[in-house]
C-alpha positions in Angstrom: 53.5 -28.6 39.1 55.7 -29.2 36.2 59.2 -28.5 35.7 58.9 -25.2 33.3 61.7 -24.7 30.6 61.3 -22.0 28.4 62.8 -22.1 24.4 63.6 -19.2 22.0 62.6 -21.2 18.8 64.9 -19.9 15.8 64.8 -19.6 12.3 67.6 -22.3 12.0 64.4 -25.0 13.8 62.0 -24.2 10.8 62.3 -26.4 8.1 60.8 -25.7 4.2 57.2 -27.0 5.6 57.5 -23.6 8.1 57.6 -25.8 11.1 59.7 -26.8 14.0 61.9 -30.0 12.2 61.3 -33.2 14.3 65.4 -33.0 15.5 65.5 -30.1 17.1 62.0 -30.8 19.4 64.5 -33.5 20.8 67.2 -31.2 21.1 64.6 -29.3 23.3 63.8 -32.0 25.4 67.1 -33.1 25.9 68.3 -29.4 27.3 64.7 -30.1 29.3 64.9 -33.1 30.7 69.2 -32.2 32.2 67.5 -28.2 33.3 64.9 -31.1 35.1 67.2 -33.7 36.2 69.4 -30.7 37.8 66.7 -28.4 39.4 66.2 -32.2 42.0 69.6 -32.7 42.1 71.0 -34.9 39.7 72.2 -33.0 37.1 74.6 -33.4 34.2 78.2 -32.8 36.6 76.4 -35.5 38.9 75.7 -38.0 36.2 79.5 -37.9 34.4 81.3 -37.7 37.8 79.6 -41.7 38.4 80.2 -42.7 34.7 76.2 -43.2 34.4 74.5 -41.4 31.1 70.4 -41.2 30.8 70.2 -43.4 27.4 67.5 -42.8 24.9 65.5 -46.0 24.8 62.3 -44.9 23.0 60.7 -41.3 21.6 57.8 -40.2 20.8 57.0 -36.5 19.8 53.0 -36.1 18.7 52.9 -32.8 16.6 49.9 -30.5 17.1 50.6 -26.8 16.7 53.2 -25.3 14.2 55.9 -22.7 16.0 57.5 -19.7 14.8 60.7 -18.8 14.4 61.2 -15.5 17.2 57.9 -16.9 18.8 59.1 -18.6 22.8 57.8 -21.8 23.8 57.5 -23.6 27.8 58.1 -27.1 28.0 56.9 -28.6 30.8 58.7 -31.8 32.0 57.2 -34.2 34.1 57.7 -37.3 35.8 55.3 -40.0 33.3 56.6 -43.8 35.0 59.9 -45.2 36.7 60.4 -48.5 35.5 63.8 -50.6 37.5 65.7 -49.6 35.4 64.5 -46.1 33.5 62.3 -43.4 33.6 59.8 -41.6 31.3 59.4 -38.2 31.1 56.7 -36.2 29.4 57.7 -33.4 27.6 55.1 -30.7 26.3 55.7 -28.3 24.5 53.8 -25.1 24.7 53.4 -21.5 22.5 53.9 -18.9 25.1 52.4 -16.2 25.3 49.1 -14.3 26.7 47.0 -17.4 24.9 49.5 -21.0 25.0 48.3 -23.0 23.2 50.0 -27.2 23.1 52.4 -27.6 20.4 53.6 -30.8 20.5 54.5 -33.7 23.5 57.4 -35.5 23.0 57.4 -38.9 25.8 60.9 -40.2 26.3 61.8 -43.5 28.1 65.7 -43.2 29.3 67.7 -46.1 30.5 69.9 -45.8 33.2 73.4 -47.2 31.9 76.9 -47.7 33.4 78.9 -46.7 30.5 82.2 -48.5 32.4 80.6 -52.2 32.3 79.1 -51.1 28.9 74.9 -52.3 30.2 72.0 -50.8 31.7 71.8 -50.9 35.6 69.3 -49.7 38.3 68.3 -47.1 38.9 70.1 -44.9 41.9 67.4 -44.9 44.7 67.9 -42.0 45.7 67.1 -40.1 42.3 64.1 -42.6 42.1 63.3 -40.8 45.1 63.5 -37.7 43.9 61.9 -38.3 40.5 59.0 -39.6 42.8 58.6 -36.9 45.4 59.0 -34.0 42.2 56.3 -35.7 40.6 54.3 -35.6 43.4 51.3 -37.9 45.7 49.7 -40.9 43.1 
């Protein structure tokens, strides 16, 4: 079962073509990531207290359909992959309403980064377990 994060589409997030500007998808996914990680016990304050950051290593956006200002979207976050020092989240962006449709998918790989040391490091075992538990069997 994916984690759900609601978004209200703003006029300022729409480009001249009438669709959500790509950078806003990434902003929405960043907010959804923090809310998701917080829901499993590893929110932004947990990271900050330890000098850790989940840096974007790679991001892909697959656009399918438009969203308009004042519409609502539902970002469904799930774990795609757990690596040694990285993890990948899938963010499916759905138009909310009686007939929801997927409007975009963002797959983002994050690297576990120690800010004080200035380098990546292996995922915290508690973090890995929380994400594995949240992703369910398989």
